[in-house]
N, C-alpha and C positions, 0 to 999 in steps of 0.2 A: 264514091258520095259526094252530089253537088250538097253545096254550102250556100244556102240564098245568100245573094251581095248585098244585097239590100237590110239582113237581116244582123247581119256580121260588126256592125257598128254599137260599143253599149255607149251611152253618155259621160259612163266610171261615175256618175254621182248614186249617191244613197237614197233613191227615190221609191224603193218596195217600202221599207218602213220610213217614215216622216222622222225627221231631227226630233220633235218633238217629242215622241213617245217612245224615245230610246234617249239615256243618259249617258253619253258619249264624254269620256274625261280626256280632257286638253292638258297638253303638255306647259308645266308650270315654272320649270326651271329650264334654265339657259344649259347649254349643250357642254360646257365645261362643265358645270356640277354635275350633269348626269355621266360627266366622263372623270372625275374625280368618287364620286360616289362607285363607279366601277372597279376604280384601283383602293378604293376601302374594302371591296367584298375580298380582293386575292391579298390584300396586305394591309392589315387594318392599323400599321403604324403611322402612317405619312398616308391619309387618303384625299389632301387638300391643301399640299403641298403648290401647286399651278394655278390657284387661284386668287381673285382680288380680295385684300382684307374685307372689304364690304361683304364679302361673299364668305369668305368664312365667319366673319363676325353674326350673320342671320341664319346660317344653315351649321349648325353643329355634326357633330359625329352623330348626335341621336336621331340623325331626320337621312340617315343615309337609305336605313329599308324603305324610307316613304319615297325619295328621291328614283329608286332604280323603279318600284311597283307603278310610281306614276308613270316614269317613264313606260314601261312596258304597257301600261292600259291606254297610252297614249294611240297606242299602234291598231286599238278595237279599230278603228271605224276607218280608216283604210285598207285594215283588213277586210271587212266587212264590205267595202264597196268592189275590191280588187278579186274577193271574192266568190261575189256575185256575177260576177262577167265570167268567170272561169267557170263557174255552175253552167253558165245559160250557151255560153260555147261549147260544153261537152256530152252536153246534155242533145244538142243537137248533133252530133256526130253518133253518140250511144248512149241509147236509155239507163242502160245496166252500168253509164258510169259513177263511179261512188266521192263524190268533192268532200273535203274535210279539212276543218281549221284549226290552228290553237295559235296561242300566246308563248312562246317561250319558258321552260320551266328555269327556274331561279337554278339548281344545282347545273342545268344544261351552260347557261350561261356562264357562272362560274367555271367551269371546265372548259368550254372553248377561250374564255381569257386570258387563263393559266396555261392552257398550250398555246398563244400566240405572242405571248410574253416578246419572249423577243422582236416578232413584227410590230410591236409596240400599238397591239390592237386596240383601240377607245369602246366602250361601251355603247357609245351615241357611233359608230360607225358598223356595229355588227349589223348583219343582211338580214337577219333571219329572225328578227326578235317575232314580228309576225309572220307565221307562215301560211300557207293553204297548199291543198295536193290535190290533183285529180288521178284516181287509180281508174285505168282505160281496162277494160275487159281484152284488149289483144295490145300486139305489139303496132301494129297498125292505122288503130283507133290514137293510138300514143302521136307518134308519128304527124297522123292526119290532123289535132288539137297543136300539135307545132307548128304547125306549117297555117295554120289558122293563124297564131301570135304572131311569125314571120311576116304575115301578108296583110294584116290587118293589124294597128296602132290601138292603143286605149289613152285613154288621158293622161296615163300616167308615162314616165320619163321609162325606158329601158335601162340598165346600166351596163350588168354583165349577165349573157347567156351563156350558160356552163354544161352540155350535151355528155353526159357522161354514159347516154348509150353508145354515141359513135366511139367517143375516147372514154373506157369503165376505169373507176380509180383501180390499184393494185391488189386495195382487200376484196375485189369483186362488187361493188356498189354500181348499178347501172341507174342512172335516172337521166332526168334534163331539171336544172331549175335557170328562172328564169328571174334575178334582182327587179323588182321594181321600184323608182324613187315616184312616191304619192304625188301628186300635181291635179289642184282642182283651180278655173278660175274663178270661181264664187268663192265673194268674203268671207261668207255664211260657214268655210269650209277651209279656207287660207292656213291658218293653224297649224293643220297636219299636213301641209306641202313638206314635202323632203324627207318623210317617214318611211323607210326602206321595208317594202313589204318582197316576202321569197314565193316563188310558184312551182311547185314539183309538179312534173308530168310524169308517171309510169304507168308501165305496163301491169295485168294484174299479175303476172307470174316474178316480177322484180321487186312487188310489192311485198310477195309472198315471201322473196328472201330476205328482204331488210326486215318484216316482222323478225324472224325466226332469228336474225342475228342480234334481234332484240330481248328476245324470251329467252336465249341461250344463256346471253350475258345475266342477266335479270336470276334466272335460277341456279347459273353456276359459281356463279362471282369472277367471271373471267369479263377482262376489258377488252374484249375483241376489237372493237373499233380505234381504242385507244392504241397509242407508239408508245407507252409504259402505263406502269400501274400496279401495284400488289398484287399477289397473287392472294385470293382470300384461304380457297377452299381445294386448289388443284395444285399440281406441281406444273413446274413451267414448260413441259412438254405437252401437257392436254390443250392447254392454250396455242402450244404450235400445231397441231392436229386440228382443231376446231377454225382456227385463220386459216388452214390450208384449205381446210373440207369448205368453207363457204368460197373461197378464191377459186375453187373446182365448181362448185354449183353453182357460181357468176355464169362460165364459160360454160358451162351444160346447157344453163337458159338460151343463153346469147347465141348458142347454136341451135338449139331449138326453134330459137324467134329469128334467125337470122340476122345478126347482128356481129360486130367484131367484139372478140372473144378479151377476156380480159389479159393483159400481160402478166408470163411468167410460168401460163398454162402449155399446156398439152394443146399445141392445133388436133393432134388426133382424136376422133373419136375412142377409137379403141385405146391409147395410151391414156384420156382424162376415166374413162370407162374403168382402167387397173387401180391407179390410183384411190378412186374414190373408195372402189371395194377393200384397197388396204387400208385404207381412213376405216370403214365401217368396220371392220375387225376390231380396230383398237378402241373405236367409241361407244359402237353400237347404237349407231345413230337412231333408227327410226323408235328402238326401245327407249331409248335416253329423250327422245322427242315427246311420241305421247305419255311418257310417266309426267314428266310436267304439267300436261293438259288434264290428266286426270286427278289433280291434286288440287286446283285452284278452288273454291268455292265461290260462286256470285254471289252477293248480299245487298241489294237494292236499299239506300240506306231513307229512301223515303218512296211514298208511291208515285210513279212517273207524273209527270204533268203533263197535260194533255198538251198536245202543238210542241211539245219540248222540242229543243233546236241547240240549246247547250248541254252540256254534259260535263260533270267533273267525275274523274274517274281518279281511286285511289286502290293501287296495287301495295298490299303488304306482304312482300315474298317470306316472310317468318313466319309469317301464318298462313300462307297459302290462301289468302282471302281477296278479295275484291267487290269495293262501294263503289256503287253510282249515284249521284246524285244528279237529280236533272231540274231545267229551267227555260223559260218560254224564253225568244230569243231579247224579247224588250225588258226582260230581267238579268243583261246583260251585266250591269254594274255591280248588281249581288253578288254575282255567281262570279264575278273573278273578286269581290273581295272575301268571298268563302273561298276560292282558290289561294289566296294570298295565307287566308290561316289554316288551310290545310298543308300549306307549307313547309310551317312552321317543322324543325326539327324536333323528331321522340327516340327518347333516350333508350325505348321499350325496343323502337324500330327504325333502327337508325337507316337501313334500306326502302324507306318506303319512298314510291314515287307518288307523282301526284300531277295531273292532266286535265285542263280546262279545255274543252275541244266542241266545237259546234260540228256535226254532221243531220243529217234531216230526219232521220230516225235510230230506235235501241237497232233493228238489226244493223242499219249501215254500219253503228256505232263499232259491233263489232266486225265488220268485214274491213272496217279501216285501221281500227287496233285491235287486233286478233294478240299481239303480246302482252297486252293487258289481261286477257283471257287466259293466257299461256294457251294459248289454241295454236298449234302447228300439224294439226291432221293433214292440210291442203298441204303444207310443202314436205310432209314426211313420205307424200303421196307423190309428190314429183322426182324425190332422191329415189324411191322406188324405181320411178320410169328412166331416170338419169341413168343408171348401173344397169340395167338391162343391155343383154352384148345383143 
């Protein structure tokens, strides 16, 4: 497909919705204060050890969550800008592309900081506080979009591309990640410069794999994407079986797309099918996936706003219930405040998951986040096709 050269460059400024009509949260704290708040999140005893006396005096321990939430909110403007460029480019390749964005969930931030303590990873250095994703209909479309980003720069600085399609992760994850440092030449937006935003580009099949992992993790209590974790509901063997299944399915999808397979999995399709069938005998894969889909009820928290683009999703696995509230895009600050409030831990539902996302419609929301609906029907069909001889 020819991509019109004169339409490939986006000015990388938020012109589609004016600055005056939206409330963008600017960063109010220094990066050392942000890092100290991140330290407190994972180790509350010594949150401000490396701050100056003046900073400790002005920002006590009770202000930690204000610092973290302001830091998250300050990514909304750079995320909006970079997501609109992604949307423009993806839709020109295929009108069936689905674009979504989200601000990273507080529990996910805590997990990432804990897992990377040995690397001394700081909150201000997290690369995916703001993230957007293009789900392309085919692998060819995904690679075409990647080629556009390789050939045509945007105003922000590309830091580090990570191609997990050419080099799949050992757990079976496959996608391309592009990390950008936001940059604007305009003094109006300079306060947001250097905020890091992650773009993910993946095919529809790769997306089905990733959301199926999230669904199984949520409803089985298995830490599938973590290197360690307590087993809540099942013995260790059950975790090993599911992890291996998703490694093999990563390769099954890679073979189907004509791409490199996951390390440590059979290169022979016959061997791959035999091992998948063996695991299916232990896990009853399709029955398990469809059982979770059947028990989640969807409950609109309020009538959906006309022209809604922001969606607050609250999944309560213990109650098998999903609540959704919608907001127009100009109410982004209101939506973010509701998000922060909904994230507060609930004693009666400790595994509740909350996320605030931006997509074009309710239908796109279901396609972009099927794991919140526990919708694994499409992945179950892909599994059926993978075990055919």
